[in-house]
N, C-alpha and C positions, 0 to 999 in steps of 0.2 A: 300239369299236377296241380289239383286244387289244394289250397291250404285252409285250415280253420280260421276264422276271424280271430284277431289278436286279442279280442276282449273275452272270448269264450274259452274256459278251460277244456282240456281234453284228458280222457283216461286212456293210457297207452300200455300196452303189454311190456313186461320187462325185456323180453327178447328183442322187440321191435326198437325200443329206445336204446338199448345197448348196442345193437347192430348199427343204428343210425350214427351214434357218437363215434364208434369204432371207424366207420367209413370216413367220417370227417377227418380223423387223425391219420388214417392211412392216406388220405389225399394230401396232407401236408407233410408227408415223408417219413412217418414212423413205421417200424416193423409191425406185422400183424400182432405179435405178443405184447409189445409195448403199447400199441393202440387199443388192444383189448383190456390191458391192465388199467389205463386211464379211463376208458369207458366204464368198466365195472365199478371204479372207484366213484365216479360221479353219480352213476345210476344208484349205487347203493345208498348214497346220501339222500336221493330223492325217495327211494323205498322207504327210508326211515323217517320221513317227513322233514329233512333238513334241507329244504329246497335251496336255501342260500348257497350250499356248497354242492349243488347238483348240476344238472344240464344248463342251468343259468350261466355257468362260467365258460361254457364252450366258446362262444364268440370272442370273449376276451382272451382266452388261451390261444386261439388261432390267430388273432390280431398280433399278439406278442410274438408268437412264433414266426409270422410273416415279417415282422419289423425288426427281428433279430435280437430282441431282448430276452427270449427264451430260446434255448439251443436245442438241437435235436439229439443231443447226447442221450443215450438210453442207459447208461451206468455212470456212477460216480467214481471218482479216483480216490484211492486209498492214500492219503497223505502220511498219516501216522498211525502205528497200531502197536500196542504194547499190553500184552496180557488181556485183561478183560475190557480194555478200552480202545477206541480207534477214532480217528477224525477223517472224514470224507470232504472232497470238493466235488460238488455237484456241477459246477461249470455251467450254472443257470439252466440245467435241464429240468423237465417237468418233475414236480415234487413227488408225484405218486411213484414215478420210477426210482428216483434216489431214496425216498422214504421206505419203500418195500425193501430195497437192498440193504439199507441201514438197520432195519429192524431184524432182517434175517441174520445179519451179523451179530447183532445184540443177542438174539435168541442162541445162536451157536456158541457164543462166549458164555452165556449163562450155563450151558450144558457143560462147559469145561471148567469154569471158574465159580459157578453159583450165581454170578451177576455178570451182565454185559451192558456196557454203555458207549453209545456211538453218537457223535456229534456231526452235523453237516454244515459246512459253510457255503457261500455262494449258491445258495438253493432258490427255488422258486416255490410258490403256493402249493401245498401238499393235499388240498382238499380237506375233508373232515378227518380230525385227529383220531376219532374212535377207531378208524381203519387199522391203524399201527398198533395201538394198545390192544385191540382185540386179536390181532395176528399173534401177539405174544401169548395171550390168554388160550387161544386155540391150540397153542403148543405147550400148554400146561404151565406157563409162566405168568407172573405178575407183569404187567406191561404198562409203560408210561411213555407218552409222546407229547411233545411240546413244540411250539414254534413262535418266533417273534414277527411283529409286523411293524409297520411304519408307526411312529408316535400318533395316537389318536385321544388319549385321555391325559388330563392334567394331574399333577400331583395335588393333594389336599391343600386348598387354598391358593393353588396356582391358576393363572390365566393363559397357560401356554400348554399344548400337548406335549408330554415328555416320554409316556410309555404306551405301548400298543395294546390293542384288545387281544393279547396273546392267548391262543388256545392251549388248553391243557387236558389231556385225557389219561385216565387211569382205568385199567381193566383187571378184574380179579377172576380167574377161572373157577367154575363150579363143576361138581362131578356130574351133576344131572341138570340139564337145561342150559339156558344162555348164561354167559358171563355176567358179572356186575360190571357195568361200564359207565363211567363218569366222564362226560365230554362237555367241557364249557369253555367258552371265551370268558376273559376276565374283566371285560366291560359288561354292563347290565344286559346288552344285546349285541350280537355280532354285526358288523358293519354290512355284511351282506343281506341281512335281515332288513335293514333300513333301506338298502337299495331296491329290494324286492318290493318294499311297502311303497317306496316312491314310483316304481314302475306299475304297481297295481292301484295307485291312487289312494292308498289307504293312509290314515293317521297312525301315529305310533304312540306308545305311552310316554308321558312327560319325564319318566325316569331314565329313559334310554339315552337321551343326548342333549346337547345344548345347541343354540344357534351360534353364529359368528361372535356375538357379544358375551357369550357365556351363560346366557339365560336358558333354562330348560324349555324345550319345544315339543310340540306334538306333530309338527310339519316335517316329514322325512326329507324333504328338499332342502329345508333350512338346516336340518341335522347334518346333511352331507357337507354343508360349509362350516360346520361348528365342530364340536368336540363330543366324544362319546363319554359316557359317565361309567366309572369303575363300579362292579357290583360289590355291595357291601362297604362302599366308601373307602376308607383307608386301607381296609383288609385287601379289597381287591386290587387297589393300586400297589400295595406292597407285594401281593403275589405276581401281578404282571411285571414288576421290576425284577423279581427273582428269576422269572421265566426269561427275561432278556439276558440275564447273567448266564443261565444254564445253556442257552442256544448260542446267542452271538458272541458274548464275551468268551465263554469257554472254548467254543470252536475256533476262535480267531477270525471270525467273520464279522458282519456288520451288526450294529445294535444301535438302539436309540435312533437318532436322526439319520443314521447311514443306511437304514432300511427305507426302500422306496415304495410308494403307493401302488397297488395293483392297478388302479384305474387312473394313475396319473399319466405321465408321459410314457406311452407304451414301447418307446424306443429304448428306454433306460431300464436296465435289469431291476427286478424287484429286490434281489440281494438279501434275501431273509435268511435265517438259519433255523436248524432243527436240532432236537435232542430226543434220543430214544433211549429206553432202559428196559431191560428185561431181568427178572429176578426168578431164579429157580427155587421154589419153595422147599424142594427136597434137600437143598443144601444147608437149611436151617434145622433140619431135623427129619422126621418121617413125613414124606409126601402125603401119606395116607391121613396123618393127623391134621395137616393144613386143609386138605380137602373136606374132611369131616367137620372141621370147625367153622370153615368158611361157610359151608352149607347150613350148619346149625344157626349162624349168625343171620344169614339171609332168611331162613325159615322163621326165626324169631321176629325179625322185622316185619315180614309179610303177615304174620299171624297177630300182630299187634292190634289193639282196639282202634276203632275209627271214630272220628268225631261225627256228629249228625249230619246227614246229608252226603256223606262219603262212603262209597261202597268198599274200597279197598285201599291200601297203601302200595306204592311201588318202590321197587329197587332202582337205583340209577341205571338207565338204559333199558329198563323192562318195557316201558311204554313204547319207546322207538323200536324195539325188537318185536312187539306185537303189530305195530303198524307195518313193518316190513313183511311180516307173515301175511297180513290181509292184503297188502298191495301186490305181493307175489301172486296171490290167487286172483284178485279182482282188477288188477292194473293200476298204474300209478298216475295220479292226478297231477297234470302239468298245467301250469298257467298258460293260457293262450299266447301271450306275449313271448314267453320263453320258447314255445314251440314254433312260433313264427320266426323268431331270431335264428332258431336252429336250422330251419328251412332256408332261410336267406343266407346263412353261412355256407351250407351245403351247395346252394346254387352258385355261390361266388367261386367255389372250387369245382364246379362242374360235376358234383356228385348228385346222382338222381337216387333219392330215397324212396322206398316203397311206400305205399299208401300206409299210414298209421293204422295199427291193429291194437285192439284193447283185449 
């Protein structure tokens, strides 16, 4: 079976890439449903142009599964449950599986109590946070999803990383069209984007990270040995700290230095923690009023005047949604190195992938 050169990008159909990733997770012992869930999560990130959370992650996930730091548990254990809240133990299972479970619980609780909040301890990377916030929005709820990571950013004035580039996503349902979806890491850029730049041989903006001495750098390889910089300086640092509280501290799981690096020793569990919140707008008054007012706000923003040289303004998540719609029709552009690594992982598992289709 021929493989495209690692330096050449490929345009792949959504169905081919999803099937390929599913086959790999089937080969390492997951059920068809679980394997499909993880595959769809990763491919959805690639669809939206968030390559750092897409198929790039498959080889690392598989290595961790094979080395035992990620379990094959397909559901999390409910440790505590009281009214609108619950705490789950993922037992180091794939984060997409425990994350979907936790947000489903949060949505169900929001239906009963107006709000549902679920934390997850002993978790693993859950991919892109927008998946879970958007699941709540698709159910008519406001959705929030967050996770903590190993410390990668210093406190203002500090010379040691003390907080992670903790992702936070918030989704707002709209009655017509896609939801408003904010999804951001609290560093200036996600670590995965720096890894991708290093893999592709590209430089990075000097505002993304420092080298090992704390000096800003444009070299992604040097940045991987240094520290990420928080978005907005002290504001980003403060938000990252609060996410660590909502995830690790609140769940009774790991926080701060207790969270391990994804690409560090792959025999050691990542041990991150997650937080999921669903809010039923109807519990605060008429659901129709919320829908009407949210749409009015969105329309006001999109209709606002633009500066010279700008055609339009976007709502959070709108650009990613448009990218996904385009990629669903014309194919997903995947870096050649990522595709080669996917083939290599499949071959190591004796999985025969079909010829790529666009």
